[in-house]
N, C-alpha and C positions, 0 to 999 in steps of 0.2 A: 504494500500500500504506500510505496514511496511517493506516489503522486496523489494520494488521497489526503491532502492536507489543506483544508479550506476553513478559514475562520469566519464565522458569521457574527456580526455585531448587530444586535437589535437596539436601536436607539429610540428612546421614547421622548419625544419633544412636546412639552406642554408649556404654553405661554399664557399668562393671565393678566388681565388689567382690571380696572375698577368695575367694569360692567360684567365681569366674569366670562368674557368672550374668550374661548380657547381657539387658538389658531395653530393648525398643524402644518409644519414645514413639509411641502410635497416632495422635497428632495431627500427626506430622511425616512428610513424604514420604521414601520411600527408593526405591532402585532396584527393590526387589521389589514395592512398592505402586504405583509410578507407571506403568511401561511396560506397560499392560494392554490398551489399545484404540486405535481410530483417533483419537479425540480427543486422547489422550496423544501420539500420533505427531505430530499437527499442532502441538500446543503445543511439543513438543520441537524441531521444526525451526524454529518461530517464534523460539525462544530464540537460534538462530544469527543471525537478522536483528537481534535486539536488541543483539548485540555491536557492531553498526555505530555505535551511539550513544555508546559509551564514549569518553572524551576521548582516550585514546591512539590510537584508530583514527580518530576523526572530526576531531580537531584537530591533534595533534602529527604524525601520519603524513603528511598532505598537506604540512605545513610542512617536514618532513625531505626529502621528495622535491623540493619547490620550491627550498629554500635550499641543498641540497647539489649543485644544478646551477648553471649559470652565468647563470640568468635572475632569480634572487632574492637578496636579502641581508637581514641583520638588523642593525639599529643599536639594538636593544633596550637599555634601561638595565639589564635583567637580563643581565648580561655572560655568565654561565654559559650562558644560552640562546643568545645570539648566537654564542658561541664553539663550542658543540656543534653547532648547526644550520648555521652559515654558515662558520666559520673553521677547521673541522677540528681544533679544540682541545677535548679532553674529558679532563680530568685525573681525573675521577671517573666510572668506568663505571657507577656507580649513580645517575647524574644522572636526576632524576625523569621529565621528559618523554620521554627516550629509553627509559628502562625501561618507561614506560607503554605505548609502542608495542609493545615486545617482549612484555610480559605480556598485553596485550589481544589480540594475535594468538594467543597460546597459549590464552587464555580461549575464543576462537572455535574453536580446534582441539579443546579439551576438549568443548565443546558438540556439535560435529559428530561427534566420536568416540562420544558417548553415543547419538546417533541411529543411526549406522552399526552399532554393536554390538547395540543392543536392538531395533531395528525388525524384523529378520527373524523374530523369534519371535512377533510380534503377528499375530493373525488379523484380517485386514481386507481391503478391496478391493486386489487385487494391483497394479492399474494405479496407484492412488494411492500405494501403498507404494513402488513403483519410482520414482515422481516425487519423493517425499519423500527417498528415498535419494539421488537425483540432486542435490537441493538440498544435502544434507549433504556429499556428495563435492565439490560445487563449493566450499562454504565452506572445507572442509579444504584443498583445493588452492589456493584464493585466499590463505588466511592463510599457507600455506607459500610462496606466490609472493612475498609481501611479506617474509617472513623470509629467503628466499633472496636477494632483491634487496638488502636492507639489511644483513643479518648473514652471509649465505653459509653458514657452517658451523654448523649448529644441530642440536639433538636431534630426531630423528624419533619422534614418539609417535603410533602408529596404533591404540591401544586406549585406552579410558578410563583415565586416569592415577589413581594413588593417591599419598599422601604418602611412601610408602616407595620409589617408583620412582627409580632412578638411571640414566637412559638415557645412552647414549654419544653423543658428538658425531658427527654425520654430515657427510661432505664436501659442499661446495656442489653438486657434480655429482650426488650421490645425492639431495639435496633436490630438485633440478630434475626428476630422474626421477620422484619421487613426485608432484610438482606435475602433471606431464604425465599420469601414471597416473590421478590423481584427477579432473582436468578432462576427460580422455577418457571416464571412467566417467560423469561428470555429463552430458556432451553426449549420450551414448547413451541416457540415461533421461529427459531433460527435454523438455517440449513446446516448440513454437515460440512459443506464446502461451497466455494464460489467458482464459477466457470470463467469469469472475466478477470484478466490479469490486473486490471485497474482496481478490482475489489480485493486484491491480496492484502491480508492483514485484518480484514473485517472479522468481527467476533463470530464464531461458529457455535453450533449446538454443543460440540465437544468442549469448547472453552467455557461456556456457561455451566455445563454439567460439572466440569472440573472445579470451578470456583464454588459451585453449590456444594460439592462434596467437602471442600475445605471449610466452608461456613458451618455445615453440620458437625464436622469434627471439632470445631472450636467450642461448640456447646455440648460436646460429649455425646452427641446423638450418632453413634457409629452405625446403627442399623440403617438409618436414612442416608447417611453418607455413602454407605456401600451401594444402596439403591441408585443414588445419583451417579455413582461412578460405574455401575454395571454396564451401561450402554457403551462406554468407550473402552472398557477392558475386556468384557466377554460378550457384548451385544453387537448390534449391527453397525455401531459407530467405531468399533475397534479397528476395522480395516483401514481407517484413515491415519493411523498412527503406528509408529515403530521406533525403536532406538537406532540412532545413527551409529554406524560401526566405529567411527572415530569420535570420541567424546569431545575433542577440541572443536569439531565442526559446529557444535552448539553455540559457540561464542565468537565466530569469525564473521566478518563482513561478507566474505565470499560464499557463505553457506547459510544465509538467512532464510527464514520460512521453510525450513526443512521438515521432514516427516515426523521429527520428534517435537516440533513446536506446537504447543496447544494454544497458548496466548502469547503474542509477541508484539511489542510496541515498536513502531517503525520510526526511524530517524533518517533525515536526509542532510546533505551537505549544502552549504551556501557558498557563493563565489568568494566571499572574503571572511577571514577569521577575525574575531573581535570579541566583544563582551556579549552577553545575552540580554543586556538591558536595552533592548531596542523594540519592545513590543508595540510602541506607538509609531514606529516608522514603517516604511514600505519594505525594509530589509529584515523581515521576521526571521527569528532563529527557530528552525525546526529540527535542530540537532540536539544532542545530549551532552551535558557538561559533566557527567559522572567521571569521565577520565581526567578532567582538569582537577577535580577535587579529590580523586582517589590516587592519582598518579604519584609515583615515588619522587623523592627530592630531586630537584633539577629538571623535572618533567612537569609535575603538577604541584598543587598546593599541599598534598599529603595530609588533608584534614581527616582522613579515615584510613586505617591500616588494619591488618590482620594480627592475630595473636599467635605466638610461636607454638603454643601447646597443641594447636590443631594439626600442625605438621607432624607431630609425634603420633597422632591418631592414624594418619595415613601409613605410617611406618610399622604399625603393629603387624600387618599381614603382607606377605609377598604373594605375587601372582603364581599361577600354576607353572609358569616358566621361570620362576625364581627371580622375577624382576620387581621393581617397586611399582606401586599403584600408579597407573598412567594419568590418573586424575590430579595427582599432586602438582606437577609442573603446569597444568592448565589452570589450577585454582589460584596459585600464588606465584608472584615474583619474589624470589629470595636468593640467598647466596648459593643454594644448591638446586635452583630450578633446572639447571643442567647438572646431572648427577656427578659429573666430574668435579664440579666445584665453582667457586666464585671467579676463577680465571677463565672459565669457559661459559659461564652464564651470561647471556647477552641481555642488556637492559637498554632498549632503545638505541641500538647501534654501538654501545660500548659494553665492556664486560662489567659485571658487578664489582669486581675488584678495582677496576679503574675508577668507577664512580664513587664507591663507598668504602673501599679497603676492607677491613675486617668489621663486619656489622651483622647482627643477627635479626635485624628488622625484617618483617614480612609484609608484602603488599598484595591486596586483592587484585587479581588479574583478569577475571572473566569478561569484564566489559570495557577493558582498555583497548587501545589501538596499536599496541606494539607489534602486532603481526602484520600491519600494513604501512606503518609510518613511524618516524622517530620523534614524534611530538604528540602532545595532547592539547586540548583547547576547549572552548565553550561550545563548539559546533561539531561534536563527534557524530559519527554516522553508524556506529555499531548498535544494532537493535538490542533492546532490552527484552530478554526472554523471561516473561513473568511466570509462566507455568510450562514445564516440559513434561514429556510423557513418562520419563523416569520418575518424576515426582508423583504422577498419577499412580504408577505401579506400586510405589512404596506406600502411598496413602491407602490404596486398596488392600495391601497386605496388612497394614495396621488395623483397618476396619475388620477384616476377617479375623484377625487375632483377638480384637476386642469383643467380637460377637461369638467367640468360642469355636471358631473354625481355624485354629492355628495350623492344623495339618494341611489345609488348602492354601495357606498363605506363602509357604516356602517358594513356590514356583515363581511368584512375582518378584520377590527379592532376588532370587537366583538369576532372573533375566537381567537385572541391573548389575549384579556382580559379574555375570558372564561377560558383559560388554567391557568391564574393567579387567578381565583376565583372571578373576578370582575364582576359587573353587566353590562349588555349591555349599550351602550351609549344612552342617550336620543336623539331622532330624532328631526329634524327640525332646525338643526344648519345652519347658513349661511356658505358660502364657506370659508370665512376668519376664522370664529370660528372653523370650522372643521379642517382647517390647523393648528390652534393653538393646537387643541386636538391631532393631529398627532404628533406635536412636542413633546408634553408631553408623548405620548405613545412610541415614539421611544427612548426617554431618558430613560424611565423605562425598556424597553425591551432590549436595546442594549448597555447601558453604559459599557465602558471598552472593547469594541469589535472593536474599531478603526473607527467607522462610524460618530462620532459626528462632526469631523472637516469638512467633506464634506457636512454634513447636514446643518451646520451653514452657510457654504459658499453658498450652493444652495439657502437657504432661504433669503440670504442677511443680516444675523444676525451676521456675523463675523466682529466685529468692537469694538471700545474702550468702548462701553456701557456695554460690558460684564465684565468690571473691578469691577462692584458691586458684582459679583460672584467670580471672579478670578483676583487677583491683578496683575497677569502677563500682563493682557490686559491694564494696565496703560501705557505700552510702545507701544501699538499697533498703527501703522500708516496706515491709509487707503491708498491704492494704492501702498503699499510696502510689508506689512507683510502677505498679502494673499499668497505670494510666497516666497520660500527660494532663497538664492543667488546661482548662478551658481558657482561651485568651481573655484577658481582662477587658480588652476593647469590645468584645461581644457582650460581656456581662454588664458593661457600663451602659450600653444602648438597649439592652433587653433585660428588664428586671425579672422576667419569667425564667431565665436560665439560672442553673445552679452550678457552683464550682464542684469539681470532683473531690472526693474525700482526701483530707490531709493537706490540700493545697491552699 
């Protein structure tokens, strides 16, 4: 969907004078003049996709998921960023990057609500209308998935909002109910695939089902999570997905939208490199700046990096060919990305030793650009793979185990292990032992892809005991830090909102 990037701005112009005469500028779009035909419907839903390029969603949100888990850390000189993202210290609930995540998800919800509210009245092809509605329901459900995961208790807005709205805070449990409702509706309307290349990257039935399964798992409803995943693991949708033979192909610009991709966010290049602070200009940034903020010293800002203990987890087990796990050098840039050592490990055209000498720091690699160029920037082109099929297989195995079918779960874990060259799991594990194995498998397969925070939360492992691996958890307070604070700016303008516990 490299060319499916259209931003729709709905401007509402109201002018009043003493006789209360409202004059509408005929050159400006309004709700009344815009939602008229099939073309408007497509442009409207495309605006939902354009939300994915906003910095709060495409830069800060992945960082919040990576660093608020035990696999990442921040030693950024921007101490407020390091404290908020990594050390569970946020004295200002209006801290910019955190607020950006919150606001950008609501921007996406606003756009989805516009489609859901206005599309039914448009005369157009009914099959296309249903599909577009499915896309909009997916986006609303997905944005609430992120809000439920990070903030928990937030306002549910299910109609196009206006500046006078003062919605109440909804409990986290009610937000998850809405997530499940929206994603279920999306899955019922969306196709398994699209025939037109121009539609590459649009949300599919499989994508909606995968996120629906994740949502059910977060509320411990493993039976319904399994049902949501059935179709794309053992049902008619399963033929659309498989594991790529080469793990690294899941993170390269040259192999985007491959058969392992279930949900993938598309990024494109711009003619000039610069900052991403240009949303008011004609030269919009449709790239990703993850690489600029995750890139190692001398390349990027290094506001986020990985923790060394995870490297050791990869080294626990050798492959059947007595080699190291091939996922390790794909997941991290560090002194032994090349197994020979720092004098052979290349970091953007120079060896690790040349750049850093003796250093044991570890950097997330999966969404960097070192495989195609020797620099990072604000306009990266490497797509963000939100959900891969290996994630789906491991989720499905976890659901089977949780519902008492442990014996049936091995095959799905073994498919992931086999791709990495590892031997099949020994059978006969207890339900608890199998869950512990799943935790290990998900760590190795998915580190740096933004899932670890919700995994820890779901398993009941998000607590101060993680401080032995990640010093940021020395500050973790149970009952408070599972959720972020509601921005004070929202609380100030809406007295019906409530702050999260402990903040």
